[in-house]
TINUNU-757415 format. One record per residue (C-alpha): residue number from 1; y, z, x. Coordinates in pm, 1 decimal. Example, Ala and Ser with C-alpha at 12.3 -4.5 7.8 and 13.67 -1.06 7.14 Angstrom:
// residues 2
R   k        Y        Z        X
R   1   -450.0    780.0   1230.0
R   2   -106.0    714.0   1367.0
END
This chain:
// residues 343
R   k        Y        Z        X
R   1      0.0      0.0      0.0
R   2    353.8    -84.3    118.6
R   3    689.7     61.3     21.1
R   4    998.6   -160.3      8.6
R   5   1360.9    -61.1    -51.1
R   6   1637.7   -285.0   -183.6
R   7   1948.9   -153.1    -15.1
R   8   2302.5   -251.3     76.6
R   9   2596.3    -21.3    139.5
R  10   2804.3   -272.0    -59.7
R  11   2763.5   -260.6   -436.9
R  12   2804.2   -551.4   -676.4
R  13   2579.4   -793.7   -486.0
R  14   2316.8   -836.3   -759.4
R  15   2079.2   -592.1   -589.1
R  16   1931.6   -432.8   -900.3
R  17   1893.5   -761.8  -1087.0
R  18   1713.5   -905.1   -785.2
R  19   1494.5   -597.1   -734.5
R  20   1363.6   -575.9  -1090.4
R  21   1303.7   -949.7  -1117.0
R  22   1121.4   -966.7   -784.7
R  23    910.7   -666.6   -886.8
R  24    819.6   -841.5  -1212.6
R  25    743.2  -1172.4  -1040.4
R  26    520.8  -1003.4   -782.9
R  27    323.5   -836.2  -1061.5
R  28    303.0  -1113.1  -1321.1
R  29    287.2  -1421.6  -1098.8
R  30    162.9  -1299.3   -759.7
R  31    -88.4  -1053.2   -908.9
R  32     31.4   -751.4   -711.1
R  33     12.8   -402.2   -857.1
R  34    374.0   -288.6   -852.8
R  35    545.8     43.0   -919.3
R  36    924.1     36.5   -935.2
R  37   1106.1    362.1   -860.3
R  38   1465.4    379.8   -979.7
R  39   1622.6    608.6   -718.8
R  40   1981.6    523.0   -809.1
R  41   2158.6    798.1  -1007.5
R  42   2326.9    520.7  -1207.5
R  43   1977.9    422.0  -1328.4
R  44   2060.1     53.6  -1370.7
R  45   1699.5    -58.2  -1313.7
R  46   1584.5    172.4  -1590.1
R  47   1844.0     29.5  -1826.5
R  48   1735.8   -326.2  -1748.6
R  49   1364.8   -261.2  -1797.4
R  50   1354.7    -20.2  -2091.0
R  51   1509.1    -48.6  -2435.8
R  52   1793.6    164.8  -2569.5
R  53   1541.4    361.7  -2773.6
R  54   1370.0    458.7  -2449.8
R  55   1702.8    559.0  -2293.4
R  56   1775.9    792.6  -2580.6
R  57   1438.1    961.0  -2541.1
R  58   1467.8    988.8  -2163.1
R  59   1824.7   1113.6  -2141.0
R  60   1854.3   1336.7  -2447.6
R  61   1941.4   1700.0  -2357.7
R  62   1595.6   1832.0  -2453.7
R  63   1397.3   1536.0  -2312.0
R  64   1056.7   1590.8  -2154.1
R  65   1015.1   1227.4  -2052.1
R  66    920.9   1144.8  -1693.5
R  67   1191.5   1044.7  -1443.3
R  68   1216.3   1060.8  -1065.7
R  69   1398.2   1389.5  -1118.5
R  70   1082.2   1522.8  -1287.8
R  71    882.9   1458.5   -971.6
R  72   1154.7   1614.6   -757.2
R  73   1221.1   1920.9   -971.8
R  74   1049.9   2158.6   -723.0
R  75   1295.4   2043.1   -455.1
R  76   1586.0   2120.2   -687.6
R  77   1437.7   2471.6   -718.6
R  78   1406.5   2515.7   -342.1
R  79   1037.8   2428.7   -295.9
R  80    927.8   2176.3    -28.0
R  81    698.4   1977.3   -256.0
R  82    683.6   1745.8   -559.6
R  83    552.2   1787.6   -911.6
R  84    280.2   1521.8   -914.9
R  85    158.2   1594.9  -1267.2
R  86    389.8   1329.1  -1409.2
R  87    289.4    973.6  -1495.1
R  88    508.1    660.3  -1462.1
R  89    608.8    461.6  -1769.5
R  90    325.2    208.5  -1808.5
R  91    366.2   -165.2  -1766.1
R  92    234.6   -223.7  -2118.0
R  93    557.8    -76.6  -2254.6
R  94    798.3   -329.8  -2102.1
R  95    830.6   -705.3  -2062.8
R  96    866.4   -684.2  -1684.7
R  97    497.9   -594.2  -1666.8
R  98    552.8   -320.3  -1408.8
R  99    504.3     54.9  -1403.8
R 100    832.7    242.9  -1373.6
R 101    957.3    581.6  -1262.8
R 102   1300.5    591.9  -1428.6
R 103   1611.6    714.5  -1255.4
R 104   1831.1   1000.4  -1370.2
R 105   2205.8   1070.3  -1327.6
R 106   2125.7   1422.9  -1207.2
R 107   1954.4   1284.0   -896.3
R 108   2298.1   1297.6   -734.9
R 109   2280.8   1677.4   -757.4
R 110   1993.3   1672.8   -506.4
R 111   2222.6   1547.7   -231.1
R 112   2320.3   1901.3   -126.7
R 113   1957.1   2019.9   -121.2
R 114   1852.1   1724.2     90.3
R 115   2152.8   1758.3    318.6
R 116   2070.9   2123.7    381.7
R 117   1710.0   2032.1    456.8
R 118   1831.2   1768.0    701.3
R 119   2028.3   2034.2    883.6
R 120   1719.8   2256.9    885.5
R 121   1526.0   1974.4   1050.9
R 122   1760.6   1985.6   1346.2
R 123   1660.7   2349.3   1398.5
R 124   1291.3   2255.4   1395.8
R 125   1226.4   2414.2   1057.2
R 126    899.8   2286.7    896.7
R 127   1039.2   2341.1    546.8
R 128   1333.6   2115.8    625.7
R 129   1098.0   1842.6    743.1
R 130    876.7   1877.5    435.9
R 131   1171.3   1830.8    199.4
R 132   1316.5   1545.7    404.5
R 133    974.4   1374.0    398.4
R 134    917.9   1424.7     24.2
R 135    857.4   1052.8    -25.5
R 136    535.1   1071.3    176.1
R 137    387.4   1291.9    -97.0
R 138    471.6   1028.0   -356.8
R 139    324.5    749.5   -141.6
R 140      5.1    943.3    -79.8
R 141    -31.6   1027.8   -448.3
R 142     -9.5    661.5   -558.4
R 143   -175.1    502.1   -254.6
R 144   -480.2    377.8   -446.0
R 145   -294.2    272.8   -759.8
R 146    -50.9     12.4   -628.1
R 147    -12.1   -262.0   -372.0
R 148    365.0   -218.9   -357.8
R 149    613.8     52.3   -447.0
R 150    962.7    -90.8   -475.7
R 151   1261.8    144.3   -460.8
R 152   1596.3     45.4   -604.2
R 153   1859.2    273.2   -450.7
R 154   2235.1    301.4   -487.3
R 155   2484.5    188.9   -220.4
R 156   2533.3    543.5    -90.3
R 157   2477.2    643.8    272.5
R 158   2386.2    991.3    154.3
R 159   2090.6   1223.4    200.7
R 160   1879.2   1088.8    -86.8
R 161   1881.0    732.3     44.3
R 162   1823.9    858.6    398.2
R 163   1510.8   1048.0    293.8
R 164   1376.8    740.4    112.3
R 165   1452.3    491.5    388.4
R 166   1310.5    723.1    655.0
R 167    963.0    702.6    501.1
R 168    968.3    344.0    377.1
R 169    778.1     57.2    532.3
R 170   1053.5   -198.3    492.0
R 171   1393.7   -273.5    345.4
R 172   1558.9   -582.0    198.0
R 173   1935.4   -634.2    190.0
R 174   2086.2   -853.4    -84.0
R 175   2422.2   -995.5     20.3
R 176   2731.7  -1130.5   -147.8
R 177   2969.9  -1387.9      0.2
R 178   3242.8  -1135.7     77.0
R 179   3372.9   -951.3    380.4
R 180   3268.3   -617.0    233.7
R 181   2902.0   -717.9    239.5
R 182   2932.9   -781.6    612.0
R 183   3098.7   -443.5    658.8
R 184   2820.3   -285.2    453.8
R 185   2557.4   -420.8    694.5
R 186   2747.7   -280.8    992.2
R 187   2770.9     58.6    819.3
R 188   2397.6     56.1    749.8
R 189   2314.3    -22.7   1111.0
R 190   2532.1    255.6   1250.9
R 191   2406.3    502.4    989.1
R 192   2035.8    430.9   1046.5
R 193   2072.6    444.3   1423.4
R 194   2255.5    774.9   1397.5
R 195   2001.6    955.4   1180.9
R 196   1712.8    800.8   1372.6
R 197   1845.5    965.5   1690.0
R 198   1891.7   1296.5   1507.8
R 199   1545.7   1286.9   1351.3
R 200   1364.8   1211.0   1676.9
R 201   1549.6   1492.1   1852.1
R 202   1459.6   1725.0   1567.0
R 203   1091.4   1629.1   1603.1
R 204   1101.5   1739.4   1965.4
R 205   1232.3   2079.5   1857.6
R 206    971.3   2104.4   1581.6
R 207    682.4   2032.5   1818.7
R 208    813.5   2283.4   2070.5
R 209    850.9   2558.1   1809.3
R 210    534.2   2480.8   1608.4
R 211    282.6   2306.6   1836.7
R 212    -14.8   2394.6   1614.7
R 213    141.7   2290.1   1284.3
R 214    -78.8   2055.9   1077.7
R 215    178.9   1777.5   1034.9
R 216    -58.7   1556.9    838.2
R 217   -131.6   1827.0    583.6
R 218    237.7   1865.8    510.6
R 219    310.4   1490.2    518.4
R 220    561.6   1525.3    801.6
R 221    648.9   1191.0    956.6
R 222    607.1   1228.0   1334.1
R 223    630.5    857.8   1422.8
R 224    902.1    640.1   1274.0
R 225    842.5    338.2   1498.6
R 226    685.6    129.5   1218.9
R 227    906.2    254.2    937.6
R 228   1217.5    102.6    774.7
R 229   1154.2   -244.5    918.7
R 230   1402.8   -507.9    809.3
R 231   1214.3   -787.0    632.8
R 232   1470.9   -992.3    449.9
R 233   1810.6  -1072.9    308.7
R 234   1927.8  -1301.1     33.1
R 235   2271.0  -1439.2    -45.3
R 236   2406.8  -1440.2   -399.1
R 237   2549.0  -1786.7   -460.5
R 238   2898.0  -1823.5   -598.7
R 239   3039.2  -2076.0   -847.3
R 240   3148.0  -2398.2   -679.2
R 241   3434.8  -2622.5   -785.2
R 242   3418.8  -2991.9   -877.4
R 243   3684.6  -3183.8   -683.4
R 244   3713.5  -3561.4   -719.5
R 245   3371.7  -3568.9   -881.4
R 246   3208.9  -3378.6   -593.9
R 247   3086.6  -3018.8   -618.5
R 248   3231.2  -2820.3   -330.7
R 249   3221.5  -2462.5   -213.6
R 250   3525.8  -2239.3   -203.6
R 251   3646.2  -2231.7    157.3
R 252   3680.2  -1853.8    190.6
R 253   3328.6  -1798.9     52.9
R 254   3184.6  -2068.2    276.8
R 255   3333.2  -1897.6    582.6
R 256   3168.2  -1567.7    489.6
R 257   2835.2  -1736.4    416.0
R 258   2845.8  -1893.9    760.9
R 259   2896.0  -1549.3    919.0
R 260   2606.6  -1375.6    740.1
R 261   2317.1  -1486.2    968.6
R 262   2517.3  -1382.2   1275.7
R 263   2597.0  -1043.3   1120.7
R 264   2230.2   -986.3   1038.1
R 265   2125.8  -1069.9   1393.2
R 266   2398.6   -848.3   1538.8
R 267   2343.1   -538.7   1327.3
R 268   1983.7   -548.5   1201.4
R 269   1787.5   -719.4   1479.1
R 270   1677.7   -381.8   1618.6
R 271   1495.8   -307.8   1293.4
R 272   1270.4   -613.2   1299.4
R 273    899.8   -543.4   1328.3
R 274    703.7   -682.2   1621.6
R 275    659.9  -1057.7   1589.2
R 276    932.8  -1094.1   1325.6
R 277   1242.4  -1307.0   1375.2
R 278   1570.6  -1308.9   1189.1
R 279   1483.9  -1661.0   1074.5
R 280   1179.5  -1517.3    893.9
R 281   1412.0  -1273.3    717.6
R 282   1624.4  -1541.0    549.7
R 283   1475.8  -1522.3    200.0
R 284   1708.7  -1789.1     64.9
R 285   2008.0  -1813.0   -165.1
R 286   1992.3  -1665.7   -513.9
R 287   2147.3  -1913.4   -760.1
R 288   2432.3  -1818.2   -986.7
R 289   2273.7  -1759.2  -1325.5
R 290   2579.2  -1775.4  -1551.6
R 291   2480.3  -1640.8  -1895.5
R 292   2115.3  -1574.8  -1811.8
R 293   2179.4  -1229.1  -1665.0
R 294   2340.9  -1080.4  -1979.0
R 295   2079.8  -1260.8  -2190.7
R 296   1797.7  -1101.5  -1990.9
R 297   1966.3   -761.8  -2001.4
R 298   2015.7   -770.8  -2377.2
R 299   1647.1   -855.1  -2423.2
R 300   1518.4   -615.0  -2152.7
R 301   1328.4   -908.8  -2005.8
R 302   1282.6  -1062.2  -1659.4
R 303   1467.9  -1388.6  -1618.6
R 304   1151.6  -1589.1  -1548.8
R 305   1006.3  -1472.0  -1883.0
R 306   1300.2  -1560.6  -2110.4
R 307   1215.6  -1776.1  -2409.7
R 308   1368.1  -1942.2  -2716.1
R 309   1326.5  -1630.4  -2929.7
R 310   1547.1  -1442.6  -2679.5
R 311   1828.2  -1691.8  -2739.4
R 312   1750.3  -1931.5  -2453.2
R 313   1909.9  -2269.4  -2531.5
R 314   2008.5  -2601.9  -2379.5
R 315   2082.7  -2609.6  -2007.3
R 316   1967.2  -2248.0  -1974.7
R 317   1608.5  -2374.0  -1962.4
R 318   1680.7  -2571.7  -1646.1
R 319   1864.5  -2279.0  -1485.2
R 320   1566.5  -2055.4  -1562.2
R 321   1316.8  -2306.1  -1420.1
R 322   1522.4  -2345.6  -1103.3
R 323   1546.5  -1966.9  -1069.1
R 324   1169.7  -1936.1  -1112.4
R 325   1114.3  -2177.2   -822.4
R 326   1350.1  -1971.4   -607.3
R 327   1169.1  -1649.8   -704.1
R 328    835.2  -1804.2   -609.8
R 329    964.3  -1889.9   -262.2
R 330   1141.2  -1555.1   -214.2
R 331    833.6  -1354.7   -316.3
R 332    607.7  -1555.9    -86.2
R 333    840.2  -1482.9    206.1
R 334    852.3  -1112.2    122.4
R 335    474.6  -1088.4    105.6
R 336    435.3  -1283.9    427.4
R 337    686.8  -1058.8    606.6
R 338    493.0   -756.0    483.7
R 339    169.7   -901.4    618.4
R 340     34.2   -941.4    264.6
R 341   -174.8  -1227.2    128.4
R 342     31.5  -1508.7    -20.9
R 343   -120.0  -1684.4   -321.8
END
């Protein structure tokens, strides 16, 4: 089983739309068993996948429905473990065909707990490491149930995202054609390098203070060399203009698009796995979908599964077919970069 995170420090790049549609395509078309974990306190993935009726049940004041916060409740109470009695929302209950652990706005309240645990790590405290490595418990629990666990996270560089990325196998960075996306990649690189240095130093202290500690039993990550590998980026296409009968790009956007491969090589090359190249990581451009995104959202459906009864009309059929071809190529590249079988 592999864990993949969709992450960019810049919001508004179509990350969540891409994540949920790729997850659905991998499950329904590529026959992979997929669990999507909505780890963004804004819970946009949850809102795209589940209906409003589900939202009301999940987020009512007296709700007992499962969310990621349900799994992490022991951490909120100061315990270095998860509540693994909960069950994801099943794929049979949504059109995306994937199992889901919904997000929750109160996930943001865990930032302080996780930040404190991060500080405890630096002092070689086993409890701090156990909380920081909480995701390993989730991975171990679902290891036999899924081929892929996909995490959709917010744009924050906070403690929650750090704890998720630290124990992930790989991350994907959706990009927009704007200068802020390039700055976001630079921020990510500096941030990951910084906490990687801190974590490895903390491990040295931990081993010195607790040489006989059973690290495996407590799911403490003692080797990050094959974690958080960069496996891909995509570029959200923008609307072109027709000038003298010829469709042309907007000059400022074209300049940014030209700079993206260089920025990726500059800031993320150190996170490539052995044998990977930045050329392998170019997943392709994601076409502008015009009205298909709100149509899919209003029907809680993946774009590649939209149909006439959802309101699909006219030229939208062609846009959907073209998008489906792009998704097929993107998913094949992701699987290949993960070392998975491509069908």
